[in-house]
C-alpha positions as CSV (number, residue, x, y, z in Angstrom):
1,M,-21.3,-12.3,21.1
2,S,-18.4,-12.8,18.8
3,D,-15.1,-14.3,19.9
4,K,-13.2,-11.6,18.0
5,P,-11.9,-8.5,19.9
6,L,-13.8,-5.4,19.2
7,S,-10.8,-3.7,17.5
8,S,-10.9,-6.3,14.7
9,L,-14.6,-5.9,13.9
10,P,-15.4,-3.5,11.0
11,E,-16.9,-0.2,12.0
12,L,-20.5,0.4,11.1
13,V,-21.0,2.6,8.0
14,S,-24.4,4.0,7.1
15,C,-25.7,3.6,3.5
16,S,-24.9,6.5,1.2
17,E,-28.1,5.8,-0.8
18,C,-30.9,5.6,1.8
19,Q,-29.1,6.9,4.9
20,A,-31.3,4.5,7.0
21,G,-29.4,1.2,6.5
22,V,-26.1,-0.1,7.5
23,M,-23.5,-1.5,5.1
24,R,-22.5,-5.0,6.0
25,L,-19.8,-7.2,4.5
26,K,-21.2,-10.2,2.6
27,F,-19.9,-12.6,0.0
28,V,-21.9,-12.6,-3.2
29,T,-21.6,-13.7,-6.8
30,Y,-20.1,-10.9,-8.9
31,F,-21.2,-10.7,-12.6
32,T,-19.3,-8.8,-15.3
33,W,-19.0,-8.9,-19.1
34,L,-15.7,-9.6,-20.8
35,D,-16.4,-8.8,-24.5
36,D,-19.3,-11.1,-25.3
37,E,-18.8,-13.4,-22.4
38,L,-20.5,-13.3,-19.0
39,I,-18.0,-13.9,-16.2
40,T,-19.2,-14.9,-12.7
41,V,-17.1,-14.8,-9.6
42,P,-18.5,-16.6,-6.5
43,N,-17.7,-15.5,-3.0
44,F,-16.8,-12.0,-4.0
45,P,-16.7,-9.4,-1.1
46,A,-19.3,-6.7,-1.2
47,W,-20.7,-4.1,1.3
48,I,-24.5,-4.4,1.1
49,C,-27.1,-2.2,2.7
50,D,-29.4,-4.1,5.1
51,V,-32.3,-1.8,4.1
52,C,-32.2,-0.8,0.4
53,G,-29.8,-3.5,-0.8
54,R,-27.2,-1.1,-2.4
55,R,-24.0,-2.9,-3.2
56,E,-20.5,-1.4,-3.0
57,Y,-17.7,-3.8,-4.1
58,D,-14.4,-4.0,-2.3
59,E,-11.9,-1.8,-4.3
60,K,-8.9,-4.1,-3.8
61,S,-10.9,-7.1,-5.0
62,I,-12.1,-5.2,-8.1
63,S,-8.5,-4.1,-8.9
64,W,-7.3,-7.7,-8.5
65,L,-10.1,-9.1,-10.7
66,T,-9.5,-6.4,-13.4
67,M,-5.9,-7.4,-13.5
68,L,-6.7,-11.1,-13.8
69,L,-9.2,-10.5,-16.6
70,S,-6.9,-8.2,-18.5
71,P,-6.2,-9.5,-22.0
72,N,-2.5,-8.8,-21.3
73,A,-2.4,-10.9,-18.1
74,G,0.4,-13.5,-18.3
75,K,2.0,-11.9,-21.4
76,P,5.5,-10.6,-21.4
77,T,5.7,-6.9,-20.7
78,G,8.0,-6.2,-23.6
79,H,11.1,-5.7,-21.5
80,K,14.0,-7.5,-23.1
81,R,16.2,-9.5,-20.7
82,A,19.8,-8.2,-20.5
83,T,22.1,-10.8,-22.0
84,P,24.8,-11.9,-19.6
85,R,28.2,-10.5,-20.4
86,T,31.0,-12.9,-20.6
87,N,34.5,-12.0,-19.4
88,R,36.5,-11.8,-22.6
89,R,40.1,-11.6,-22.2
90,S,41.7,-9.5,-24.8
91,A,44.7,-10.8,-26.6
92,P,47.9,-9.2,-25.6
93,R,48.7,-6.2,-27.7
94,P,51.7,-6.4,-29.9
95,S,54.4,-4.2,-28.6
96,A,55.8,-1.4,-30.8
97,E,59.4,-2.6,-30.2
98,S,59.1,-5.9,-32.1
């Protein structure tokens, strides 16, 4: 039996493909193409059916990976920084009486 409390264990979800299996969290190597380059990501979370082998990847992890592999990752967003304003004291105005 696990040392974890039952409330922290994931609930069992039946497979949407075969309806006979149970989806279990496993860490697998994820493969994807980025233009002409094959990218592999080890230890990627996936829900895998114990009967038919269907894989469903963790949505948060896919979003995170997509952001990291984006060609714009690390580039400036195009927002210009506001230049700091200096306190300029205006010269005293000449009076009309002089």
